[in-house]
C-alpha positions in Angstrom: -79.4 95.4 -165.8 -80.2 92.1 -164.3 -79.8 93.0 -160.7 -83.0 93.8 -158.8 -83.7 97.5 -158.7 -85.9 99.7 -156.6 -86.8 103.3 -157.6 -89.0 104.3 -154.7 -90.0 102.3 -151.7 -93.7 102.1 -150.7 -94.2 103.6 -147.3 -94.1 100.9 -144.6 -97.3 100.4 -142.7 -100.1 97.9 -142.0 -100.7 95.3 -144.6 -104.5 94.8 -145.2 -106.0 96.0 -148.4 -109.0 98.3 -148.5 -111.9 96.6 -150.3 -112.4 97.7 -153.9 -109.5 100.2 -153.8 -107.6 98.4 -156.6 -108.5 95.9 -159.2 -106.6 92.9 -160.7 -104.3 94.1 -163.5 -103.0 92.2 -166.6 -99.7 90.4 -166.6 -98.1 88.5 -169.4 -95.6 85.6 -170.0 -95.6 82.1 -168.7 -94.2 79.6 -166.3 -93.6 76.0 -167.2 -93.0 73.3 -164.5 -93.1 69.6 -164.6 -94.2 69.8 -168.3 -97.2 72.0 -167.7 -97.5 75.7 -168.5 -99.3 78.5 -166.6 -99.9 81.7 -168.7 -101.3 84.3 -166.2 -103.3 87.3 -167.4 -104.6 88.8 -164.0 -102.7 89.6 -160.9 -102.9 91.3 -157.5 -99.9 92.7 -155.5 -100.1 93.1 -151.7 -97.6 93.7 -148.9 -97.2 91.0 -146.3 -95.2 90.7 -143.1 -93.7 87.6 -141.4 -92.1 88.6 -138.1 -89.6 91.4 -138.9 -89.6 90.6 -142.6 -91.7 92.6 -145.1 -92.4 91.2 -148.5 -94.4 92.1 -151.6 -96.4 89.2 -153.0 -97.8 89.1 -156.5 -100.5 86.5 -157.0 -101.3 85.8 -160.6 -103.5 83.4 -162.6 -104.9 82.7 -166.0 -108.4 83.4 -164.7 -110.1 85.8 -162.3 -108.2 87.0 -159.2 -110.4 88.3 -156.3 -108.9 90.7 -153.8 -112.1 91.4 -151.9 -112.1 90.9 -148.2 -108.4 90.8 -147.7 -108.6 93.6 -145.1 -109.7 91.1 -142.5 -107.2 88.4 -143.4 -103.9 87.9 -141.4 -102.4 86.5 -144.6 -103.9 88.5 -147.5 -101.9 86.8 -150.2 -103.2 83.4 -149.0 -106.7 84.8 -149.0 -106.3 86.0 -152.6 -104.9 82.6 -153.7 -107.9 80.8 -152.2 -110.2 82.9 -154.4 -108.6 81.5 -157.5 -110.3 78.7 -159.4 -107.4 76.8 -161.1 -103.7 77.3 -161.5 -101.8 80.2 -159.9 -98.3 81.7 -159.5 -97.1 83.7 -156.5 -94.0 85.9 -156.6 -92.5 86.9 -153.3 -90.1 89.9 -153.5 -88.1 91.7 -150.8 -88.5 95.4 -150.3 -85.5 96.1 -152.5 -87.1 94.2 -155.4 -85.0 91.1 -155.2 -86.7 87.8 -155.8 -87.3 85.6 -152.7 -89.5 82.8 -153.9 -91.6 81.7 -156.9 -94.5 79.4 -155.9 -96.6 77.6 -158.5 -99.8 75.7 -157.9 -101.2 73.3 -160.5 -104.8 72.4 -159.9 -104.5 69.0 -161.7 -103.3 66.8 -158.9 -103.0 69.7 -156.4 -99.3 70.0 -157.1 -97.2 72.7 -155.4 -93.8 73.9 -156.5 -91.6 76.4 -154.8 -88.3 77.8 -156.2 -86.1 79.8 -153.8 -83.2 80.4 -156.0 -82.4 80.5 -159.7 -84.7 83.3 -160.8 -84.0 86.9 -161.6 -86.1 90.0 -160.8 -85.7 93.2 -162.8 -88.5 95.2 -161.1 -89.2 98.7 -159.8 -91.4 99.0 -156.7 -92.7 102.5 -155.9 -95.5 105.0 -156.2 -98.0 102.3 -155.3 -97.0 100.1 -158.3 -94.7 97.2 -159.2 -93.4 96.9 -162.8 -90.8 94.8 -164.5 -89.8 91.3 -165.4 -89.2 88.2 -163.4 -87.5 85.3 -165.2 -85.1 82.4 -165.4 -82.1 82.3 -167.7 -83.0 79.2 -169.4 -84.3 76.2 -167.5 -83.6 75.5 -163.8 -84.9 72.8 -161.5 -86.7 72.1 -158.2 -84.9 68.9 -157.3 -85.5 66.7 -160.3 -88.4 68.9 -161.6 -87.6 71.3 -164.4 -89.0 74.9 -164.2 -88.6 78.0 -166.4 -90.5 81.3 -166.4 -90.6 84.7 -168.0 -93.2 87.0 -166.5 -93.8 90.7 -167.2 -96.0 92.8 -164.9 -97.1 96.4 -164.4 -99.8 96.7 -161.8 -100.9 98.7 -158.7 -100.1 97.5 -155.2 -103.2 97.2 -153.0 -103.5 100.2 -150.7 -102.8 99.5 -147.1 -105.4 99.8 -144.5 -105.5 102.7 -142.0 -104.4 101.7 -138.5 -107.1 100.8 -136.0 -107.5 102.1 -132.5 -104.6 100.9 -130.4 -105.5 98.2 -127.8 -103.7 98.1 -124.4 -102.0 95.0 -123.0 -104.7 92.4 -122.5 -106.5 93.5 -125.7 -109.7 94.7 -124.1 -112.8 92.6 -124.6 -111.4 90.9 -127.7 -108.3 89.9 -125.9 -110.2 88.6 -122.9 -112.3 86.5 -125.2 -109.3 85.0 -126.9 -107.6 84.1 -123.6 -110.8 82.6 -122.3 -111.1 80.5 -125.5 -107.6 79.1 -125.2 -108.3 78.1 -121.6 -111.6 76.5 -122.6 -109.8 74.4 -125.2 -107.6 73.0 -122.5 -110.5 72.4 -120.0 -113.2 71.4 -122.4 -115.6 74.1 -121.1 -118.4 73.8 -123.6 -120.2 77.0 -122.7 -117.1 79.1 -123.2 -116.2 77.3 -126.4 -119.7 77.9 -127.8 -119.4 81.6 -126.9 -116.0 82.3 -128.6 -115.4 79.7 -131.4 -116.2 80.7 -134.9 -119.9 80.7 -135.7 -119.2 78.1 -138.4 -118.2 75.6 -135.7 -121.4 75.8 -133.7 -123.1 73.2 -135.9 -120.9 70.7 -134.1 -122.7 71.4 -130.8 -124.7 68.5 -129.5 -128.4 68.9 -128.6 -127.5 69.0 -124.9 -125.0 71.9 -125.5 -121.9 69.8 -125.4 -119.3 69.2 -128.0 -118.4 65.7 -129.4 -115.6 64.0 -127.4 -113.4 63.6 -130.5 -113.5 67.4 -131.0 -112.8 68.2 -127.4 -109.9 65.8 -127.4 -108.5 67.3 -130.6 -108.8 70.9 -129.2 -107.2 69.9 -125.9 -104.3 68.2 -127.8 -103.7 71.3 -130.0 -104.4 74.0 -127.4 -101.6 76.4 -126.4 -100.3 75.8 -122.8 -100.7 79.5 -122.2 -101.2 82.7 -124.1 -101.1 86.4 -123.3 -102.2 89.4 -125.3 -99.7 92.2 -125.7 -102.0 94.6 -127.4 -103.4 95.1 -130.9 -105.8 97.2 -133.0 -109.5 97.6 -132.7 -111.6 98.2 -135.8 -115.4 98.5 -136.5 -116.6 95.1 -135.4 -113.2 93.3 -135.5 -109.8 93.3 -133.9 -106.2 92.2 -134.5 -104.4 91.0 -131.4 -100.7 90.7 -130.8 -100.1 87.6 -128.7 -97.3 85.5 -127.2 -97.1 82.3 -125.2 -96.3 78.6 -125.4 -97.8 76.2 -127.9 -99.1 72.7 -127.1 -95.6 71.3 -126.9 -94.3 74.1 -124.7 -92.4 76.0 -127.4 -92.4 79.8 -127.4 -94.6 81.4 -130.0 -95.8 84.8 -130.9 -98.0 86.3 -133.6 -101.4 87.8 -134.4 -105.0 86.7 -133.9 -108.1 87.9 -135.7 -111.3 88.3 -133.7 -114.8 89.4 -134.8 -117.6 90.9 -132.7 -120.8 88.9 -132.8 -123.6 90.6 -130.8 -122.5 90.7 -127.2 -119.5 88.4 -127.7 -116.2 88.1 -129.6 -115.4 85.1 -131.8 -112.1 83.8 -132.9 -111.5 83.8 -136.7 -107.8 83.3 -137.5 -104.4 83.1 -135.9 -100.9 83.4 -137.4 -98.3 82.2 -134.9 -94.6 81.5 -135.4 -92.0 79.9 -133.3 -89.6 82.2 -131.3 -86.1 80.8 -131.2 
């Protein structure tokens, strides 16, 4: 049977993996694109969400694949890909097991290739595992670039994190810090920026406590026009906020923000915003 199959659906929940709960598992086969071949042997599978859509992403590589620390990432599959030294392949599958996208990265030349149709998934998703085969029937193409793949996998799906403590509208202290930071980006308030920007950014602070003009101008240009916090989840030393507002051009956006406690303050780490049409 070449139609995608699903035997048992993994329970829907939050998407961040628990550290050390599952290890990369072997896969086999290969993908050839633009005359070069990737033959993965390790992989990690993780659930991701994008708005109302929920996908399973399988990140695979010829070398090591590290899933550590994904519990604090808004995009765990991206965090896993960033851990890979070299070529990689990412399969994106819908909850019913159908193939959504095949993405290949070739380190030589930092080349990226994404195939949204032309592949077949014969997989089962259930009982915390994904198993099966993803392949093309012969060679297909991405524009003028030929691509073909035949990948077999049988591996655990990273366990999903337990929910945090619900945060009310406003997001508590973490939410207040995020809103203050977005306002400071618009106004150039150096003291507030220094309090809530990532610690890695503090090396840019001038001896007098100010930020370089070029950085203030850049932040002001990119700052959202307004942002509110609808709620979120509080964990031990970090929080995920659900936010909505208007971006720098006035377009409606919504999404999630990752904040981390640092002593007596909260610092911004990541945001994942999408346009609302």
